[in-house]
N, CA, C and O of each residue as an XYZ file, in Angstrom:
808
protein
N     -28.706   -160.470     -5.612
C     -29.863   -160.870     -4.821
C     -30.985   -159.834     -4.892
O     -32.145   -160.156     -4.635
N     -30.639   -158.582     -5.244
C     -31.651   -157.534     -5.254
C     -32.716   -157.757     -6.315
O     -33.814   -157.210     -6.218
N     -32.402   -158.550     -7.322
C     -33.340   -158.769     -8.411
C     -34.522   -159.646     -7.992
O     -35.592   -159.577     -8.596
N     -34.327   -160.478     -6.950
C     -35.369   -161.426     -6.557
C     -36.631   -160.725     -6.072
O     -37.715   -161.074     -6.541
N     -36.555   -159.743     -5.148
C     -37.778   -159.032     -4.753
C     -38.471   -158.362     -5.923
O     -39.700   -158.304     -5.977
N     -37.680   -157.854     -6.862
C     -38.265   -157.194     -8.027
C     -39.060   -158.174     -8.867
O     -40.162   -157.862     -9.318
N     -38.497   -159.374     -9.081
C     -39.197   -160.405     -9.843
C     -40.473   -160.819     -9.137
O     -41.514   -160.995     -9.770
N     -40.388   -160.975     -7.814
C     -41.573   -161.344     -7.047
C     -42.671   -160.309     -7.202
O     -43.842   -160.649     -7.372
N     -42.284   -159.042     -7.143
C     -43.268   -157.965     -7.282
C     -43.914   -157.992     -8.652
O     -45.118   -157.767     -8.780
N     -43.116   -158.269     -9.684
C     -43.652   -158.330    -11.040
C     -44.665   -159.452    -11.159
O     -45.710   -159.279    -11.786
N     -44.367   -160.612    -10.560
C     -45.282   -161.747    -10.627
C     -46.587   -161.446     -9.920
O     -47.661   -161.798    -10.406
N     -46.492   -160.790     -8.762
C     -47.693   -160.491     -7.988
C     -48.515   -159.389     -8.649
O     -49.743   -159.458     -8.687
N     -47.826   -158.371     -9.172
C     -48.522   -157.229     -9.735
C     -48.782   -157.379    -11.223
O     -49.410   -156.515    -11.835
N     -48.304   -158.465    -11.807
C     -48.400   -158.626    -13.253
C     -49.808   -158.554    -13.788
O     -50.058   -157.945    -14.828
N     -50.733   -159.180    -13.075
C     -52.104   -159.194    -13.565
C     -52.676   -157.788    -13.605
O     -53.407   -157.438    -14.532
N     -52.346   -156.978    -12.602
C     -52.855   -155.606    -12.560
C     -52.293   -154.789    -13.704
O     -53.021   -154.046    -14.362
N     -50.984   -154.928    -13.944
C     -50.352   -154.161    -15.003
C     -50.867   -154.591    -16.363
O     -51.070   -153.763    -17.251
N     -51.082   -155.917    -16.526
C     -51.495   -156.451    -17.809
C     -52.890   -155.970    -18.184
O     -53.166   -155.709    -19.354
N     -53.750   -155.854    -17.214
C     -55.130   -155.485    -17.499
C     -55.359   -153.986    -17.393
O     -56.357   -153.490    -17.916
N     -54.477   -153.247    -16.739
C     -54.641   -151.818    -16.613
C     -55.766   -151.424    -15.679
O     -56.280   -150.310    -15.776
N     -56.158   -152.303    -14.783
C     -57.233   -152.045    -13.837
C     -56.711   -152.195    -12.417
O     -55.796   -152.975    -12.156
N     -57.308   -151.434    -11.502
C     -56.921   -151.563    -10.097
C     -57.496   -152.831     -9.489
O     -56.869   -153.460     -8.637
N     -58.687   -153.202     -9.927
C     -59.331   -154.381     -9.360
C     -60.645   -154.677    -10.036
O     -60.894   -154.250    -11.163
N     -61.495   -155.425     -9.325
C     -62.769   -155.846     -9.899
C     -63.807   -155.985     -8.790
O     -63.499   -156.433     -7.686
N     -65.021   -155.601     -9.097
C     -66.148   -155.852     -8.201
C     -66.561   -157.305     -8.392
O     -66.821   -157.732     -9.517
N     -66.624   -158.061     -7.314
C     -66.988   -159.474     -7.425
C     -68.427   -159.764     -7.013
O     -69.034   -160.714     -7.509
N     -68.978   -158.951     -6.109
C     -70.360   -159.145     -5.688
C     -71.007   -157.809     -5.362
O     -70.359   -156.881     -4.878
N     -72.302   -157.737     -5.640
C     -73.074   -156.533     -5.330
C     -74.470   -156.929     -4.890
O     -75.062   -157.860     -5.435
N     -74.991   -156.221     -3.904
C     -76.409   -156.321     -3.577
C     -76.896   -154.931     -3.196
O     -76.168   -154.160     -2.570
N     -78.110   -154.619     -3.571
C     -78.643   -153.305     -3.276
C     -78.298   -152.279     -4.339
O     -77.818   -152.622     -5.419
N     -78.547   -151.020     -4.023
C     -78.364   -149.910     -4.957
C     -76.928   -149.385     -4.896
O     -76.513   -148.789     -3.902
N     -76.175   -149.618     -5.981
C     -74.780   -149.181     -6.050
C     -74.528   -148.551     -7.424
O     -74.842   -149.149     -8.453
N     -73.967   -147.356     -7.434
C     -73.599   -146.709     -8.693
C     -72.101   -146.421     -8.677
O     -71.478   -146.353     -7.618
N     -71.537   -146.253     -9.865
C     -70.117   -145.952     -9.990
C     -69.928   -144.725    -10.868
O     -70.559   -144.592    -11.917
N     -69.055   -143.834    -10.427
C     -68.706   -142.642    -11.202
C     -67.261   -142.794    -11.658
O     -66.344   -142.847    -10.839
N     -67.068   -142.864    -12.970
C     -65.742   -143.044    -13.551
C     -65.519   -141.973    -14.613
O     -66.322   -141.049    -14.740
N     -64.438   -142.091    -15.375
C     -64.148   -141.113    -16.423
C     -65.258   -141.064    -17.460
O     -65.525   -140.018    -18.052
N     -65.904   -142.210    -17.674
C     -66.958   -142.286    -18.687
C     -68.295   -141.762    -18.186
O     -69.253   -141.675    -18.953
N     -68.368   -141.410    -16.902
C     -69.614   -140.908    -16.352
C     -70.136   -141.777    -15.228
O     -69.416   -142.622    -14.694
N     -71.395   -141.565    -14.873
C     -72.010   -142.296    -13.773
C     -72.983   -143.332    -14.310
O     -73.740   -143.059    -15.243
N     -72.963   -144.519    -13.722
C     -73.874   -145.585    -14.127
C     -74.028   -146.574    -12.995
O     -73.320   -146.496    -11.992
N     -74.948   -147.500    -13.153
C     -75.149   -148.533    -12.150
C     -73.946   -149.475    -12.145
O     -73.440   -149.845    -13.205
N     -73.494   -149.857    -10.973
C     -72.386   -150.812    -10.857
C     -72.943   -152.228    -10.959
O     -74.054   -152.506    -10.507
N     -72.161   -153.110    -11.554
C     -72.579   -154.502    -11.734
C     -71.439   -155.430    -11.339
O     -70.280   -155.014    -11.346
N     -71.742   -156.678    -10.997
C     -70.678   -157.627    -10.690
C     -69.745   -157.828    -11.885
O     -70.177   -157.778    -13.036
N     -68.471   -158.054    -11.599
C     -67.412   -158.319    -12.576
C     -67.025   -157.077    -13.372
O     -66.405   -157.168    -14.431
N     -67.402   -155.918    -12.844
C     -66.979   -154.663    -13.441
C     -65.555   -154.371    -12.985
O     -65.275   -154.374    -11.787
N     -64.647   -154.118    -13.941
C     -63.276   -153.767    -13.601
C     -63.261   -152.295    -13.155
O     -63.918   -151.447    -13.757
N     -62.510   -152.015    -12.106
C     -62.477   -150.672    -11.530
C     -61.079   -150.080    -11.629
O     -60.083   -150.803    -11.612
N     -61.018   -148.751    -11.733
C     -59.740   -148.045    -11.885
C     -59.559   -147.057    -10.742
O     -60.523   -146.623    -10.112
N     -58.313   -146.716    -10.495
C     -58.002   -145.733     -9.453
C     -58.743   -144.426     -9.727
O     -58.705   -143.896    -10.837
N     -59.410   -143.924     -8.707
C     -60.168   -142.685     -8.846
C     -61.651   -142.891     -9.050
O     -62.429   -141.953     -8.881
N     -62.066   -144.105     -9.412
C     -63.498   -144.391     -9.525
C     -64.152   -144.223     -8.154
O     -63.526   -144.464     -7.121
N     -65.411   -143.808     -8.159
C     -66.140   -143.612     -6.901
C     -67.418   -144.438     -6.906
O     -68.229   -144.354     -7.829
N     -67.582   -145.239     -5.855
C     -68.776   -146.059     -5.698
C     -69.703   -145.402     -4.681
O     -69.276   -145.035     -3.586
N     -70.958   -145.257     -5.044
C     -71.955   -144.721     -4.131
C     -72.890   -145.852     -3.724
O     -73.604   -146.409     -4.558
N     -72.882   -146.185     -2.443
C     -73.696   -147.278     -1.920
C     -74.936   -146.711     -1.248
O     -74.842   -145.842     -0.380
N     -76.091   -147.205     -1.652
C     -77.318   -146.818     -0.997
C     -77.433   -147.521      0.348
O     -76.666   -148.437      0.645
N     -78.389   -147.092      1.155
C     -78.593   -147.716      2.459
C     -78.873   -149.205      2.301
O     -79.743   -149.605      1.528
N     -78.131   -150.014      3.036
C     -78.312   -151.459      2.983
C     -77.593   -152.141      1.843
O     -77.679   -153.362      1.706
N     -76.874   -151.373      1.006
C     -76.150   -151.966     -0.121
C     -74.868   -152.656      0.366
O     -74.360   -152.371      1.450
N     -74.372   -153.557     -0.460
C     -73.153   -154.301     -0.123
C     -72.320   -154.482     -1.386
O     -72.848   -154.842     -2.438
N     -71.026   -154.234     -1.281
C     -70.108   -154.403     -2.409
C     -68.888   -155.177     -1.952
O     -68.296   -154.878     -0.914
N     -68.522   -156.170     -2.735
C     -67.278   -156.902     -2.485
C     -66.361   -156.677     -3.679
O     -66.778   -156.837     -4.826
N     -65.115   -156.307     -3.410
C     -64.159   -156.051     -4.490
C     -62.792   -156.631     -4.136
O     -62.477   -156.873     -2.970
N     -62.000   -156.845     -5.170
C     -60.642   -157.340     -4.949
C     -59.673   -156.457     -5.720
O     -59.938   -156.084     -6.862
N     -58.540   -156.120     -5.087
C     -57.480   -155.355     -5.735
C     -56.457   -156.325     -6.322
O     -55.944   -157.205     -5.631
N     -56.172   -156.145     -7.614
C     -55.256   -157.046     -8.303
C     -53.807   -156.873     -7.854
O     -53.035   -157.831     -7.883
N     -53.434   -155.669     -7.443
C     -52.036   -155.392     -7.131
C     -51.518   -156.046     -5.870
O     -50.328   -156.345     -5.770
N     -52.406   -156.276     -4.891
C     -51.933   -156.847     -3.623
C     -52.848   -157.924     -3.041
O     -52.581   -158.439     -1.956
N     -53.930   -158.273     -3.757
C     -54.812   -159.341     -3.287
C     -55.732   -158.931     -2.154
O     -56.303   -159.792     -1.486
N     -55.889   -157.641     -1.922
C     -56.757   -157.163     -0.852
C     -58.225   -157.276     -1.286
O     -58.630   -156.706     -2.298
N     -59.002   -158.014     -0.508
C     -60.434   -158.129     -0.758
C     -61.181   -157.288      0.279
O     -60.976   -157.437      1.484
N     -62.042   -156.411     -0.210
C     -62.799   -155.533      0.676
C     -64.290   -155.790      0.523
O     -64.785   -156.008     -0.583
N     -65.002   -155.762      1.650
C     -66.457   -155.841      1.645
C     -66.981   -154.581      2.313
O     -66.670   -154.297      3.470
N     -67.788   -153.823      1.559
C     -68.333   -152.565      2.043
C     -69.841   -152.683      2.198
O     -70.531   -153.230      1.338
N     -70.336   -152.163      3.308
C     -71.772   -152.134      3.556
C     -72.219   -150.678      3.677
O     -71.690   -149.920      4.490
N     -73.220   -150.294      2.839
C     -73.650   -148.900      2.742
C     -74.670   -148.497      3.772
O     -75.116   -149.279      4.611
N     -75.019   -147.214      3.661
C     -74.714   -146.293      2.572
C     -73.501   -145.404      2.816
O     -73.064   -145.178      3.945
N     -72.983   -144.914      1.694
C     -71.835   -144.060      1.755
C     -71.058   -144.070      0.457
O     -71.457   -144.712     -0.515
N     -69.934   -143.347      0.447
C     -69.095   -143.222     -0.729
C     -67.782   -143.967     -0.514
O     -67.167   -143.868      0.548
N     -67.362   -144.708     -1.526
C     -66.099   -145.436     -1.491
C     -65.290   -145.055     -2.724
O     -65.751   -145.223     -3.853
N     -64.076   -144.537     -2.503
C     -63.211   -144.159     -3.619
C     -62.150   -145.227     -3.844
O     -61.456   -145.634     -2.911
N     -62.031   -145.675     -5.084
C     -61.072   -146.716     -5.451
C     -59.668   -146.132     -5.495
O     -59.439   -145.099     -6.125
N     -58.733   -146.790     -4.831
C     -57.330   -146.405     -4.896
C     -56.563   -147.371     -5.772
O     -57.163   -148.112     -6.551
N     -55.252   -147.375     -5.658
C     -54.445   -148.314     -6.441
C     -54.340   -149.671     -5.747
O     -54.275   -150.710     -6.405
N     -54.324   -149.653     -4.393
C     -54.190   -150.893     -3.633
C     -55.227   -151.034     -2.518
O     -55.348   -152.098     -1.912
N     -55.973   -149.964     -2.250
C     -57.047   -150.025     -1.263
C     -57.990   -148.844     -1.498
O     -57.717   -147.966     -2.316
N     -59.102   -148.842     -0.764
C     -60.122   -147.813     -0.977
C     -60.132   -146.795      0.155
O     -59.630   -147.050      1.250
N     -60.714   -145.637     -0.136
C     -60.872   -144.587      0.866
C     -62.356   -144.358      1.116
O     -63.148   -144.267      0.178
N     -62.722   -144.266      2.382
C     -64.115   -144.043      2.728
C     -64.229   -143.751      4.218
O     -63.343   -144.089      5.003
N     -65.329   -143.121      4.589
C     -65.620   -142.964      6.017
C     -66.203   -144.250      6.577
O     -66.264   -144.431      7.793
N     -66.630   -145.142      5.694
C     -67.117   -146.455      6.111
C     -65.935   -147.358      6.431
O     -64.812   -147.085      6.007
N     -66.174   -148.408      7.161
C     -65.123   -149.368      7.501
C     -65.403   -150.701      6.799
O     -66.485   -151.266      6.958
N     -64.438   -151.205      6.024
C     -64.669   -152.450      5.300
C     -64.252   -153.691      6.088
O     -63.460   -153.616      7.027
N     -64.796   -154.810      5.689
C     -64.251   -156.105      6.105
C     -63.131   -156.417      5.117
O     -63.322   -156.274      3.909
N     -61.979   -156.836      5.604
C     -60.826   -157.047      4.729
C     -60.309   -158.480      4.846
O     -60.228   -159.051      5.934
N     -59.965   -159.034      3.697
C     -59.389   -160.377      3.636
C     -58.272   -160.366      2.599
O     -58.342   -159.626      1.618
N     -57.248   -161.180      2.811
C     -56.129   -161.257      1.884
C     -56.247   -162.515      1.031
O     -56.327   -163.624      1.558
N     -56.258   -162.339     -0.285
C     -56.322   -163.478     -1.197
C     -54.921   -163.822     -1.707
O     -54.097   -162.925     -1.883
N     -54.639   -165.099     -1.945
C     -53.320   -165.502     -2.448
C     -53.059   -164.938     -3.843
O     -53.991   -164.793     -4.633
N     -51.787   -164.616     -4.156
C     -51.455   -164.072     -5.483
C     -51.945   -164.933     -6.638
O     -52.389   -164.401     -7.656
N     -51.873   -166.257     -6.499
C     -52.310   -167.151     -7.571
C     -53.797   -166.981     -7.854
O     -54.224   -167.001     -9.009
N     -54.578   -166.815     -6.798
C     -56.023   -166.622     -6.946
C     -56.312   -165.271     -7.597
O     -57.150   -165.171     -8.493
N     -55.611   -164.235     -7.136
C     -55.819   -162.892     -7.677
C     -55.460   -162.840     -9.152
O     -56.166   -162.215     -9.943
N     -54.366   -163.493     -9.525
C     -53.941   -163.523    -10.918
C     -55.018   -164.135    -11.802
O     -55.247   -163.673    -12.920
N     -55.684   -165.179    -11.297
C     -56.742   -165.815    -12.074
C     -57.989   -164.936    -12.140
O     -58.629   -164.836    -13.186
N     -58.330   -164.300    -11.022
C     -59.497   -163.420    -11.003
C     -59.318   -162.256    -11.975
O     -60.289   -161.786    -12.569
N     -58.080   -161.792    -12.136
C     -57.806   -160.684    -13.051
C     -58.104   -161.059    -14.497
O     -58.301   -160.180    -15.336
N     -58.138   -162.341    -14.794
C     -58.415   -162.816    -16.157
C     -59.903   -163.022    -16.408
O     -60.306   -163.408    -17.505
N     -60.722   -162.762    -15.383
C     -62.163   -162.897    -15.555
C     -62.649   -161.931    -16.626
O     -62.358   -160.737    -16.551
N     -63.385   -162.420    -17.623
C     -63.934   -161.501    -18.637
C     -64.731   -160.390    -17.974
O     -65.539   -160.649    -17.082
N     -64.509   -159.164    -18.400
C     -65.171   -158.015    -17.782
C     -66.656   -158.015    -18.073
O     -67.111   -158.664    -19.015
N     -67.407   -157.293    -17.272
C     -68.838   -157.161    -17.478
C     -69.106   -156.603    -18.867
O     -68.533   -155.587    -19.260
N     -69.979   -157.274    -19.605
C     -70.318   -156.842    -20.948
C     -69.355   -157.344    -22.009
O     -69.548   -157.073    -23.194
N     -68.315   -158.077    -21.600
C     -67.314   -158.577    -22.547
C     -67.572   -160.063    -22.756
O     -66.943   -160.906    -22.116
N     -68.485   -160.373    -23.638
C     -68.928   -161.746    -23.810
C     -68.751   -162.193    -25.250
O     -68.542   -161.379    -26.150
N     -68.837   -163.498    -25.451
C     -68.700   -164.026    -26.794
C     -67.528   -164.979    -26.881
O     -67.156   -165.606    -25.889
N     -66.941   -165.091    -28.071
C     -65.841   -166.008    -28.286
C     -64.651   -165.645    -27.413
O     -64.393   -164.471    -27.147
N     -63.925   -166.677    -26.968
C     -62.843   -166.442    -26.028
C     -61.709   -165.624    -26.614
O     -60.904   -165.071    -25.864
N     -61.621   -165.531    -27.907
C     -60.611   -164.679    -28.504
C     -60.826   -163.225    -28.143
O     -59.898   -162.418    -28.202
N     -62.066   -162.885    -27.763
C     -62.398   -161.513    -27.400
C     -62.094   -161.216    -25.942
O     -62.086   -160.057    -25.529
N     -61.841   -162.271    -25.155
C     -61.602   -162.065    -23.727
C     -60.181   -162.458    -23.320
O     -59.903   -162.710    -22.147
N     -59.295   -162.503    -24.306
C     -57.877   -162.729    -24.047
C     -57.611   -164.044    -23.321
O     -56.831   -164.088    -22.370
N     -58.255   -165.101    -23.767
C     -58.047   -166.402    -23.157
C     -56.956   -167.147    -23.912
O     -56.915   -167.126    -25.142
N     -56.091   -167.790    -23.184
C     -55.053   -168.594    -23.810
C     -55.141   -170.022    -23.281
O     -55.603   -170.236    -22.160
N     -54.716   -170.977    -24.055
C     -54.751   -172.365    -23.646
C     -53.459   -172.723    -22.917
O     -52.372   -172.404    -23.398
N     -53.562   -173.372    -21.778
C     -52.375   -173.771    -21.027
C     -51.883   -175.123    -21.526
O     -52.681   -176.022    -21.793
N     -50.564   -175.264    -21.649
C     -49.997   -176.504    -22.155
C     -49.962   -177.593    -21.089
O     -49.890   -178.778    -21.417
N     -50.012   -177.207    -19.826
C     -49.906   -178.160    -18.732
C     -51.116   -179.086    -18.699
O     -52.231   -178.623    -18.458
N     -50.919   -180.407    -18.940
C     -52.055   -181.346    -18.948
C     -52.681   -181.516    -17.570
O     -53.811   -181.989    -17.459
N     -51.955   -181.133    -16.514
C     -52.487   -181.254    -15.158
C     -53.155   -179.970    -14.682
O     -53.488   -179.839    -13.504
N     -53.352   -179.012    -15.607
C     -53.901   -177.710    -15.222
C     -55.264   -177.857    -14.564
O     -55.563   -177.169    -13.588
N     -56.096   -178.758    -15.098
C     -57.432   -178.962    -14.539
C     -57.383   -179.464    -13.106
O     -58.143   -179.000    -12.256
N     -56.493   -180.411    -12.835
C     -56.362   -180.969    -11.490
C     -55.845   -179.917    -10.516
O     -56.315   -179.840     -9.381
N     -54.884   -179.107    -10.950
C     -54.350   -178.043    -10.103
C     -55.431   -177.009     -9.807
O     -55.536   -176.503     -8.690
N     -56.222   -176.708    -10.816
C     -57.294   -175.726    -10.651
C     -58.317   -176.214     -9.625
O     -58.760   -175.453     -8.765
N     -58.686   -177.491     -9.726
C     -59.646   -178.060     -8.779
C     -59.106   -178.024     -7.351
O     -59.840   -177.721     -6.410
N     -57.836   -178.330     -7.201
C     -57.214   -178.325     -5.879
C     -57.236   -176.911     -5.285
O     -57.571   -176.723     -4.116
N     -56.882   -175.940     -6.095
C     -56.866   -174.553     -5.632
C     -58.275   -174.077     -5.294
O     -58.480   -173.330     -4.337
N     -59.241   -174.522     -6.097
C     -60.636   -174.156     -5.849
C     -61.109   -174.700     -4.505
O     -61.742   -173.985     -3.728
N     -60.802   -175.960     -4.236
C     -61.224   -176.578     -2.977
C     -60.610   -175.865     -1.780
O     -61.276   -175.668     -0.763
N     -59.338   -175.478     -1.898
C     -58.672   -174.763     -0.812
C     -59.302   -173.384     -0.603
O     -59.500   -172.951      0.532
N     -59.611   -172.704     -1.697
C     -60.230   -171.386     -1.607
C     -61.635   -171.498     -1.034
O     -62.042   -170.670     -0.218
N     -62.373   -172.511     -1.452
C     -63.748   -172.713     -0.985
C     -63.774   -173.006      0.508
O     -64.671   -172.550      1.218
N     -62.800   -173.759      0.982
C     -62.756   -174.136      2.397
C     -62.568   -172.920      3.304
O     -63.021   -172.924      4.448
N     -61.906   -171.886      2.800
C     -61.642   -170.712      3.625
C     -62.562   -169.538      3.350
O     -62.396   -168.466      3.933
N     -63.546   -169.733      2.451
C     -64.431   -168.638      2.077
C     -65.715   -168.660      2.893
O     -66.131   -169.707      3.389
N     -66.330   -167.504      3.026
C     -67.625   -167.416      3.694
C     -68.682   -168.110      2.844
O     -68.515   -168.274      1.635
N     -69.764   -168.512      3.487
C     -70.800   -169.278      2.797
C     -71.411   -168.510      1.634
O     -71.825   -169.116      0.645
N     -71.474   -167.183      1.737
C     -72.102   -166.374      0.693
C     -71.089   -165.745     -0.260
O     -71.451   -164.878     -1.056
N     -69.832   -166.165     -0.192
C     -68.778   -165.609     -1.043
C     -68.688   -166.427     -2.331
O     -68.411   -167.626     -2.288
N     -68.920   -165.787     -3.466
C     -68.886   -166.484     -4.755
C     -67.504   -166.461     -5.407
O     -67.340   -166.964     -6.519
N     -66.509   -165.885     -4.730
C     -65.161   -165.790     -5.292
C     -64.595   -167.137     -5.739
O     -63.998   -167.207     -6.813
N     -64.761   -168.223     -4.952
C     -64.225   -169.510     -5.412
C     -64.804   -169.958     -6.749
O     -64.081   -170.498     -7.587
N     -66.103   -169.738     -6.957
C     -66.731   -170.156     -8.216
C     -66.276   -169.283     -9.385
O     -66.112   -169.773    -10.503
N     -66.073   -167.990     -9.124
C     -65.554   -167.105    -10.160
C     -64.145   -167.528    -10.547
O     -63.799   -167.566    -11.727
N     -63.341   -167.845     -9.546
C     -61.980   -168.338     -9.779
C     -61.997   -169.609    -10.623
O     -61.236   -169.732    -11.583
N     -62.867   -170.554    -10.263
C     -62.936   -171.833    -10.971
C     -63.381   -171.641    -12.419
O     -62.763   -172.181    -13.336
N     -64.434   -170.887    -12.623
C     -64.959   -170.694    -13.975
C     -63.978   -169.934    -14.860
O     -63.812   -170.269    -16.033
N     -63.332   -168.918    -14.311
C     -62.334   -168.181    -15.071
C     -61.183   -169.096    -15.483
O     -60.685   -169.019    -16.605
N     -60.769   -169.966    -14.556
C     -59.694   -170.913    -14.858
C     -60.093   -171.936    -15.898
O     -59.296   -172.269    -16.775
N     -61.308   -172.438    -15.817
C     -61.786   -173.425    -16.791
C     -61.875   -172.809    -18.187
O     -61.576   -173.470    -19.181
N     -62.286   -171.547    -18.256
C     -62.327   -170.864    -19.550
C     -60.914   -170.685    -20.094
O     -60.681   -170.845    -21.292
N     -59.980   -170.356    -19.222
C     -58.596   -170.144    -19.667
C     -57.995   -171.412    -20.263
O     -57.281   -171.350    -21.264
N     -58.279   -172.555    -19.653
C     -57.717   -173.810    -20.162
C     -58.661   -174.490    -21.162
O     -58.428   -175.619    -21.595
N     -59.730   -173.769    -21.514
C     -60.678   -174.210    -22.538
C     -61.407   -175.488    -22.169
O     -61.690   -176.326    -23.025
N     -61.706   -175.627    -20.889
C     -62.517   -176.753    -20.428
C     -63.978   -176.299    -20.379
O     -64.564   -176.171    -19.304
N     -64.551   -176.059    -21.551
C     -65.884   -175.481    -21.616
C     -66.979   -176.456    -21.201
O     -67.993   -176.047    -20.633
N     -66.785   -177.719    -21.475
C     -67.776   -178.716    -21.063
C     -67.858   -178.771    -19.543
O     -68.950   -178.813    -18.976
N     -66.711   -178.771    -18.889
C     -66.688   -178.766    -17.425
C     -67.282   -177.473    -16.881
O     -68.022   -177.493    -15.898
N     -66.961   -176.352    -17.513
C     -67.508   -175.078    -17.073
C     -69.030   -175.075    -17.183
O     -69.722   -174.512    -16.336
N     -69.536   -175.703    -18.222
C     -70.981   -175.801    -18.410
C     -71.615   -176.611    -17.282
O     -72.705   -176.285    -16.812
N     -70.929   -177.667    -16.850
C     -71.421   -178.489    -15.738
C     -71.437   -177.695    -14.433
O     -72.379   -177.801    -13.648
N     -70.394   -176.903    -14.207
C     -70.327   -176.076    -13.001
C     -71.488   -175.082    -12.980
O     -72.145   -174.909    -11.953
N     -71.734   -174.436    -14.110
C     -72.823   -173.471    -14.203
C     -74.175   -174.139    -13.981
O     -75.066   -173.567    -13.354
N     -74.315   -175.345    -14.499
C     -75.566   -176.086    -14.309
C     -75.818   -176.342    -12.834
O     -76.957   -176.271    -12.373
N     -74.749   -176.641    -12.086
C     -74.882   -176.891    -10.655
C     -75.207   -175.631     -9.862
O     -75.796   -175.706     -8.783
N     -74.825   -174.472    -10.396
C     -75.091   -173.207     -9.711
C     -76.440   -172.615    -10.091
O     -76.991   -171.790     -9.362
N     -76.966   -173.034    -11.225
C     -78.223   -172.482    -11.730
C     -79.363   -172.729    -10.743
O     -79.523   -173.834    -10.224
N     -80.135   -171.707    -10.499
C     -81.257   -171.832     -9.573
C     -80.918   -171.464     -8.142
O     -81.805   -171.409     -7.290
N     -79.630   -171.210     -7.865
C     -79.223   -170.797     -6.526
C     -79.113   -169.272     -6.510
O     -78.242   -168.721     -7.183
N     -79.966   -168.582     -5.767
C     -80.013   -167.113     -5.802
C     -78.660   -166.440     -5.582
O     -78.366   -165.430     -6.220
N     -77.837   -166.981     -4.694
C     -76.557   -166.349     -4.387
C     -75.617   -166.325     -5.597
O     -74.707   -165.498     -5.668
N     -75.846   -167.244     -6.550
C     -74.947   -167.363     -7.699
C     -75.573   -166.850     -8.991
O     -75.041   -167.094    -10.074
N     -76.690   -166.146     -8.890
C     -77.392   -165.687    -10.085
C     -76.509   -164.825    -10.977
O     -76.485   -165.016    -12.193
N     -75.779   -163.874    -10.383
C     -74.932   -162.990    -11.185
C     -73.781   -163.758    -11.831
O     -73.360   -163.426    -12.939
N     -73.274   -164.776    -11.148
C     -72.197   -165.597    -11.711
C     -72.704   -166.358    -12.929
O     -72.046   -166.394    -13.969
N     -73.880   -166.966    -12.790
C     -74.470   -167.726    -13.890
C     -74.775   -166.816    -15.080
O     -74.486   -167.169    -16.224
N     -75.352   -165.656    -14.813
C     -75.711   -164.737    -15.891
C     -74.483   -164.208    -16.622
O     -74.524   -163.977    -17.830
N     -73.403   -164.019    -15.895
C     -72.187   -163.473    -16.513
C     -71.443   -164.507    -17.346
O     -71.021   -164.219    -18.466
N     -71.282   -165.701    -16.806
C     -70.440   -166.703    -17.464
C     -71.168   -167.554    -18.503
O     -70.529   -168.085    -19.411
N     -72.487   -167.693    -18.391
C     -73.216   -168.571    -19.313
C     -73.036   -168.183    -20.781
O     -72.758   -169.067    -21.591
N     -73.181   -166.902    -21.173
C     -72.990   -166.564    -22.589
C     -71.590   -166.885    -23.100
O     -71.428   -167.305    -24.246
N     -70.584   -166.689    -22.261
C     -69.201   -166.952    -22.656
C     -68.986   -168.448    -22.875
O     -68.415   -168.868    -23.882
N     -69.451   -169.238    -21.919
C     -69.271   -170.687    -22.008
C     -70.095   -171.260    -23.150
O     -69.610   -172.114    -23.892
N     -71.327   -170.806    -23.301
C     -72.212   -171.308    -24.361
C     -71.639   -171.029    -25.737
O     -71.748   -171.856    -26.642
N     -71.024   -169.851    -25.896
C     -70.470   -169.473    -27.192
C     -69.266   -170.321    -27.587
O     -68.915   -170.394    -28.765
N     -68.635   -170.959    -26.608
C     -67.396   -171.701    -26.882
C     -67.494   -173.197    -26.641
O     -66.624   -173.949    -27.080
N     -68.544   -173.644    -25.948
C     -68.674   -175.071    -25.644
C     -68.962   -175.868    -26.907
O     -69.611   -175.367    -27.825
N     -68.481   -177.114    -26.959
C     -68.778   -177.975    -28.116
C     -70.280   -178.142    -28.292
O     -71.017   -178.295    -27.318
N     -70.718   -178.112    -29.523
C     -72.148   -178.239    -29.803
C     -72.579   -179.705    -29.751
O     -73.753   -180.011    -29.961
């Protein structure tokens, strides 16, 4: 019986181990920079983050991130410093915290990283054999959307990442078209459009 908890842990933490990242920034507003092994630069949405990275939030800035290892979603409002851990962050600031389901986190972990655009072979996308994958994805999206805040783009990121994984590029293009022109989804549209356009049927 001892093997069962171990298997469960592997399933939950699998996405984190597979990608080698602690988590991902899902939303940003205001002045935010990140200091990592490669140096300091401006932080952007869909940037994968590693343990030890440091986020500097300017006054009035806002960062939303998710940890792949345990599904912890944090929302930070600046200014101040936030240090990325393996399963949570350290800061003198206090975050808003929400728990995301393992299935959702696993899909978010497959989101192409910032700057990683082009053919899906470059973003480690695989085709699912399950013919009902699209219907399951829609159901999960609706459930996630129902429990999300009005300004939370996580459900749309989850949906688009899933559609890319199952190679439903035409549907993904329709989703992006519906989000286009909505300020809250600008970063989502800008990130996913090149990926979908490069793979959608001509």
